[in-house]
N, C-alpha and C positions, 0 to 999 in steps of 0.2 A: 504494500500500500504506500502510496506516495505521501511524504510528509508535507505539512503546510508550507514549509519553506521552498518546496519544489515548484510552487505556483500552480499545482494541479487543482486544488480546491479553491475556487474563487473566493476572494476576500480573506484568504487564510483560514477558512472554516475547516474544522475537522469533519471527516466523514461521519454521517449520521447525526451531526449536531443540528440544532434548530436553524442556524444560519445557513448550513449546507442545503437545507430543504426549503428555504424561504423563497418567495416569488422573485426577489431581487437576485438571489443566487441562481434561480432557475433561468432568469434572463441571461445571467453571465454564462451559464452553461450553453445557452444558444449561441452566444458570441464565440465561445471556445469551439463549439461544434462546427461553426462556419468555416474554421480552418480546414476541416476535413470534408465538409459537404458543399462548400461554395454557395451557390444560389439556393440550394435546398435548405441550408441553414436559415437563410433570410425568410424563406417561405414558412418554415416551421415556426419561427418566432412570430411572424405575422399571424399564423394560425393560433398560436398560443395566447397572444396578448392583443391582437388587433393593431391597427395603424394609428389610432388616435390617442389612446390613453395608456400611459405606462403603469406598471404594477405599483402597488403601494410600497411604502418603506418596508425593508426586510423584517422589522419588528412588528409590523401590523398584523401578520398572520403567523401563528405558530405552526410547527411542523405537524404533518399528518400523524395522528396518534397521540397528540398532546392530551393531558388529562383534564384540563379545565373545560367545563361545559360551555357550549356555544349554540347559537341557533342551528338547528339541524339542516335546514335547506331553504334559505330565503329565496323567494322567486325574483327573477329579473323582470324589470318593467320596461326594458327598451323594446323598440319595434323591429330591430334588425334580427333577421334569422339567416344564419346562426348568429348568436349574440357575440358582439365584439367587446363587451365590457370586461373590466378586470375580473379576476376570479372572485367568486362568492366566498364568504367566510364559512367554511364547511367543517363540521366535526364528524369525521368518518366513523367514530366509535359508535354513533347512534344510527348509522345508515347501512342499508343492505342493497342488494342488486335490485330489489323491487322499488327502490327510491330513485333509480335512474330511468332515463327514457326507455319506454314510452309512458312512464308514470306522469300523472298530472303535475305540472310545475317541476318536472324533473330535469329541465335543461341546465339550470345552474349547477346542480350537483353533478350532472353528467360531464359537463365541460371541465369542471374543477377536477373530477376524478381522472378523466382521461389525460388532462394536462399533467397531473402528477405522475401518471404512468409513463407518459412521454419523457418527463424529467428523469425518471429512473432509467429508462432505456438510453437516453442521451448520455447520462453519466457512465453507463456501462460501455457504450460505444467508444467514448473518448478514452476511458481506461484501457480498452482493448489494445490501443495503439501505443500505450505508455510502457516503454521497456523497463521502467523501474517497478512495475507491478508484476505479480506472479501470473504465469500462464494458467495455473490452477492452484486453488487452495484445497489441497486434497485431504479428505477425511474418509475413513472406512464406513461402509454402510451402517454398521451398528452404532457408530458415533453419531451420524446424522439422524438416525431413527430415534436415538435416546435424547438428543438435544432439541429436536423439533417434533411437534405433533403433526404427523402426516395423515392421520386417520380421517376418513370421510364420515362425517356425523350426519344425523338426521336434521339438525338445526343448521340454518345457513350461517356462514361467517359474515362478519361486518366488513365494510369496505376498508376499514383500517387494517383488519387482518389480511385482506386480499393484497393490499399494498406491501405489507410485511412479507407475505409469501413471494411477491414479485422480487423484492430485494434479496431474500434468502436464496431463491432459485438462481439468480444471477451471481450472487456471491460465491456459490460453490460450483458454478458452471465453468467448463473449460473455455477459455477465451480463444476460440478458433480463429479470430482475426489478429491475434497477437503475432508480431513479427518473428517470434521464436517458437511458434507452433508449427512443427513439421510432421505431425504424426499421420496425417491422412492425405489421400490424393486431392481432396477438396478442402482447401484452407483459405483464409482471408475473409474480409468483410467489406463488401463494396457498398458505398453509401447510396448510389443510385439504385442498386439492386434491393437494398433495404427499404428505401422509400417506395419502390414499386411493389414490394411485398406488402407493405402497409396499405397501399392503394387497393390491391386486389382483395385483401382481407376486408376492407371497408365496403367494397362493392358486393362481396358475398354472393356470387352467382356461380352457376356452372355454365358449360358451353355446349349443351345438347343441341341447341338450335340458334340460328341468327336472331330469332324473335326475342330471346331472353338475354342475349349478350352480343348485340350487334357490333360494337367496336372491338371487343375482345376477340371475336371470331375472325374479323378481318385482320387484326394484328397477328393472329396465329397463322393465318394463310400467308401473309406477307413474310413473316419470320421464317416459316418452314421453306418457303420458296427461296429465300436468300441462302439458307443453309444448303439446299440442294445445288444452288449455283456454286457455292464454295466447294462442294464435292466435285464439281466439274461436269454436271449434267446440263446440256445446252438450255439456256433460258430458264433454268430451275425446273425443268420438266419433271413429271412424276407426281408422287404423293408423299405424305408424311403424317406422323401422328406423335404427339407428346405422350410420354408414359411416366409412371411413378419412379422409374429407375432403369439403369442399364440392363439389369437382369431380366426385367419384363420386356424391354425392347428386343433383346436377343431371342427371347422365347416367341415374341410376336413374329420375328423374322422366320423362325422355324415353322410356325403355324402357316404363314403365307406360302413358304416354299413347299410344304407338304400338300396344301390345298391346290397350289398351282399344278403340281404333278398328278395328284389324285383327288379331284374335286368331290368324288363320291364319299370320301372319308367322313365328311360332316354328317351325313345321314346314316351311313351304313357302318361306320366305325372302322377301327384298325383291322378287324378280321376280314374285311372285304378287299384289302390291298396287300401287296407283297410286304415282306419284312424289309424295313427301311434301315439305312445306316447314314450317319452324318460324320464328317471328318473334321477334326480340329487338332491343334497341337497340344502337347502335354502341358504347355505353359499358358494355355487359354484360360479365360475366366471360368470359375466353377458354374456359372449360370448356364453355360452350354450343356454341361452334363445334367444339371438340374432340369433344364428344358426338355432334354431327351427323356428323363424320367417322367415328367409331367405329361408329355405327349404319348406315353406308352411305347416309346421306341426302345427303351432300356439303356442301361449304361455299361453293362458288362458284356461287351461284344468283342471276343478275342479273334475269331476267325470268321469274318463276314462273307463267306463264300455263298453265292446265290442271293445275297441281299441286294437291294436296290439303293444306290447312293442318291440322295435327294438334296443334300446341302453340304457345302464346304464353308465352315466358319473360320475365316482368317482373323488375325488379331493385329491391330495397329496400335501398339503400345500396351505390352503386357503389364499387369499391375505390380509385379515384383521387380523384374529386370528393366521394364520399359522398352522391350524389344519389339521390332516391327517385322511381321511376316513378309516374304517376297510376293507382293500382291500381283505384279505383272505375270510372274510364272504361274501363280495359282489361277489367275484369270484365264490364261491360255488353256489350262487343263479343264477348267469348268466349261469353257466354250466348246472344247473338243467333245466332251462327254455330255453336254447339255445338262449341267448341274447348276442349281441355284448357288450363286456366290454371295455370301454375306460377309461384311467386314465389321468386326467389333472394334469401333474406334471410340469407345466410351472414354478412354484415357488419352489416346493420341489424336483424336479428331480435332482438337483445338489447334494443332500444328498446321492445319490447312489455312489458318489465318496468317501464317508467317511465310513470307517469300524466301526466307533463309532456310527454313526447315521443312516446308511442305513436300519436298522431294521424297521424304521418307514414306509418304503415302502414295507415291506414284503407282498408278494402276487402280486406285480406289474408284475412279470414274467408270471402271468397267464392272463394278459390283452391281448386283441386283438390289441389294439393300445395305444400309449402313446404320449402325448405332453410333450416336454422338451425344456425349453428356456435357452440356455447357456449364454445369456446376463444377466441372474440373477444368482448371487452367483459365477459364473465362470469367470467373468470379461471380457467376449467377448463384444466388442462394439455393440451398438444397430444397427439394430435389428437382432436377431438371434433366430429363433425357428425351431424346428424339429418335424415332425410327424413321429413316428416310428410304423411300422406295423409288427406283429409277423409272419404272413404267407406271403409268396411271392405273391405279388399282380399282377394279370395279367394286361397287357396293357389296356385291355377293361375296367377293373374296374377303373384304374387310369385315363382313358379318361373321365369316368363319374365324377371322382373326381374333375377335373378342368373344367367340362362342355365343353370339347373339345375332338376332336378325334386325336390330334396331339401329345399327350404326351406318350412317351415310357420311362418308368423308368427301365433301365437296367444298366449294368456295364458301358456302354459307351455313353448312351444317357440320359441326365438329364436335367430337367427343373428347373427354379428358381435359380438364383444366389443370395445368401444371404451373408454369411461371411464364406464360406467354407475354404478359405485359412487362415483366421484369426483363426478359431477354430482349424484347423489342426496345425498351428504354435504353438498355446498355448498348445495343447496336446503334441506336440513334445518337447517344452521347459520345461514344468512343469511335464509332466507325470501324471498319476493318483495320485501319492503320493504328488505332488505339489498342485494339486487341493484339495486333502484331507486336507493338512495343512491349506490352505487358508480358506476352508469351516469350519473346526473345530475351527479356530480362531474366525470367525464371530459368531459362536454359543456360544463359550465361553464368548465372549464379551456380548452377549445378556443375558446369565445367570448371568454375573457380574452385569449388570444393574438391572435385576430382584431382585437379592439378596440385592442390595443397597437400593432399594426403597420400597420393599414389606412391610417393617415395619417402614419406615421412616415417620416422621410427615409431613403431607401435601400431602401424596400420597395415592391413592386407586387403587387397581388393578381392571381391568374390568372383569376378570374371575379368578377363583381360580386355583391354580396349576402352576407349572413351564411351561413356553411356550415350545411347541414342535419344533418350528423353531426359527428364530431370531426376530419374531414379539413380541414386549413387549407393551401391551396396558394398559394405565393407565390414571387416572385423576390427575391433580394437583389441590389441594384444598387450595385456598388462606386463610390467617389467618381469614379473615372476615366471612368465611363460615364454619370454623371448629367446631364451637360450635352450629351451627344451626341444628334443627331437620331435618330428611330426609323426606322432604315433597315436594310439588309441587313448592313452592317458591324457595327452595334450588336448585332444579333441573333446574329451569328457569334461575337462576343466574349462576349455574355451566356450563350450556350450552354455556355461552358467554366467559368463561375463556380461553379455548384453542384457539379460533379464535383471541382474543386480543393478547395473548402471541405470536402466530404465526406471526401476523402483526408486532409486535415489533421486532421479530427475523429478518424479512425481512428488516425492516427499518435500523436496526443496521448492518445487514449482517453477524452476528456472527455464526449462525448455521441455519439449516432448518430441521424440522421434521413435518410429516403430522398429520392431525387430521381428525376426521369424527364421525358422529353418526352411530348407527347400531341398527335397531329394536327400542326397547324402551329405549335404552341407549343413553344419550345425548352426545354431542361432547367430544371425548377423544383423547388423543395422541396415534398414532400408530407408534411406533418406530421400524424401521427395520435396520438391519446391514448387508450389503453385500459388504462394501468397505474394502478391506484388509489393507488399509492405516490407518484405525481407530485403536486407542489404548485405554487402560484404562484411560489415561489422557483425551481423547476426551469424553468418557462417563462421567467422573467426571465433565468436563466442561459443558456438556449439562445439568446435574442436577443443577449445580450452576446457569446456565444462565436462566433456567426455573424459578427458585426461585427468581432471581434478577428481571426478567421481570414481574413476577406475584404477587409480595408481596403486591402491593397496590390495587389489584382488589377486 
């Protein structure tokens, strides 16, 4: 937690103090947030306080949860809707959700409550980028369960308790936007993406038809077409659909491929068609195997003699090594044998934005379908995955895709709301050149890390050669193991190093990076960089921290 002298808390207020929660401090938070949000910060402040009247003196309103009684919900008498007046003097200890809109005279309480929620969120956002704060304030489950009451009761909580829960939730949440959080493929916190997420939550609609979501449906159509253009399909031809995640997108591709080859499977089932087989590499994502199980194809196929190949799933960016399959050679084989070619670009698809790195996906334009997850590398909030299909898919095929007859994927009728508006806003704000700069920076940082440790004492690379993506896989070798022969005992001891260092990272809260074994390789660190907030300073810090935490092992 930053000290008052750091200038992090406006007016030198301590976290949780009345001054830190006052309207004046909240306005100061808006001003701080503007450094990260630009024009969005101005708009948030205008939304919170209006253009005409400034909030009262910080001492005029106590912090949410103060003990002294006050009027519970004075009604506003202004004629403007929504109200632009300063916040009402509200005591949340006496209010419940039933006192908020659409309750009669609930506007003042609603605006005040939501403004306080926004204040909490803005504080968390700013702290996420502060390197002096922890990535995580780690507590074991039993500690959190004992310290806080998480039970769901019959009686409703007060709004004061809800605000406390908001603060508690964020206090113990991992700051995935922190510049030193490297644990997952999807890291970072994009301000425009965050604002767009708030927008879609406020709209609270789905996208079954144009009738109920006219703008959102059109934005999805435009966004998916742009993504197909980036794949290399002329004019963005084809179709597409957003899904809850890359695993679902890959399974949808398998469904389409099977239906394309054997349309009778929808009505007659698997018994009416030959035994099918799909091909993929041993480093492909687990979702391909899971999809084969869900579709009734099976996963334990050792000798597929007499089986009918219906799909080849190539990978553009494996999740562990960041490797890319040879897409051109695979496309040649699929064309020769008339097999559906799918490219799982969930992790590597973002490189299509980069003129420097998109060559790694050469041949993707020949695929029949592509999975692409914009929440990886592009900064779109979780979850956002798209399945893109080269040819225009008929409603009949798409009906089979979701095992339903109600889906019509046309310009005006779209299923699955994901983060259409978020991705559209990010495209609009950054353009392809903005995404390109962001992605190139992450890849440059990965190369910087690789060059720093490849010949550094105490480090061994898991595989030879420069990484193709931002995945940098390595072992840290403590001093006690550096002179040992490469035998079973050394591997047994090395296997325990990464887990201990990771546990210490969590305890101190300084940084986070994942580890795992793979095949005959014992636990190693899998460093990935997808957070545009990270810098060379953060990479240097990670190296120093691993050495500090692992010297005595």
